[in-house]
C-alpha positions, -999 to 999 in steps of 0.1 A, spaced: 432 -445 695 438 -426 663 468 -431 641 498 -408 645 502 -379 621 534 -394 607 515 -426 598 487 -407 582 513 -388 560 529 -421 549 495 -438 543 482 -410 521 516 -406 504 514 -442 493 482 -435 475 498 -407 453 507 -432 426 470 -431 416 466 -393 420 459 -370 449 431 -383 471 409 -356 486 424 -321 488 450 -302 508 423 -286 531 411 -321 541 446 -334 548 457 -302 567 426 -304 589 429 -341 595 465 -339 603 458 -310 627 433 -332 645 458 -360 648 485 -337 660 461 -321 686 452 -357 697 489 -363 701 494 -333 724 508 -310 698 499 -274 689 496 -273 651 491 -243 629 481 -241 592 503 -225 566 493 -213 531 515 -213 501 507 -190 471 529 -177 444 514 -142 439 531 -116 418 520 -81 410 522 -74 373 512 -45 352 480 -64 344 471 -72 380 480 -101 403 494 -132 387 488 -164 406 516 -187 397 510 -225 394 519 -248 423 528 -282 408 538 -309 433 568 -329 422 552 -361 434 522 -356 410 540 -346 379 534 -368 348 503 -389 345 486 -375 376 498 -339 373 478 -314 392 482 -277 395 470 -254 422 473 -217 430 470 -222 468 481 -250 490 475 -256 527 498 -276 550 498 -282 587 528 -274 608 541 -278 643 567 -253 652 590 -254 622 580 -288 608 555 -293 580 533 -325 577 520 -331 542 514 -364 523 530 -346 492 563 -347 511 558 -383 523 572 -375 558 575 -346 582 599 -320 567 616 -289 582 596 -259 571 627 -242 555 630 -272 531 593 -278 525 585 -257 493 617 -268 475 611 -304 484 574 -305 475 572 -280 446 608 -278 434 612 -241 442 609 -215 468 574 -203 475 563 -179 503 549 -197 533 525 -177 554 506 -184 586 470 -190 576 455 -201 609 477 -198 640 478 -225 667 454 -208 690 427 -205 663 433 -240 651 426 -253 686 394 -232 688 382 -244 653 390 -280 662 370 -277 694 340 -262 676 342 -287 647 347 -259 622 384 -265 612 379 -282 578 352 -257 567 374 -228 577 404 -241 558 382 -248 527 369 -212 528 405 -200 525 
């Protein structure tokens, strides 16, 4: 039997003191697999801070609060797995209501869009292509 998604989130969150293991695509895909195994219907969200400027599109930095300081990392895109209106992400250390997610993880509001809906996640899981699809963004 595989571990519950909430346990995976806590286990990976405990590793953040040494930096971010893997990448968000890996964690979103793995959590989706665990949630599907638990009978849930996950979907994958994408966060990007994109702003149109006179010089083109500006991709704002996404800096997780839990990795600031010695292990600071900055991204322009972040993927997170969700079930209904709850986000599962090691950066949050626990399941978080989606309306609180960006503020809690990144310290500010960031648009959250559906990247892969629950039907397509199930299809990609069944075909073994979920992680590769998320990584292709």
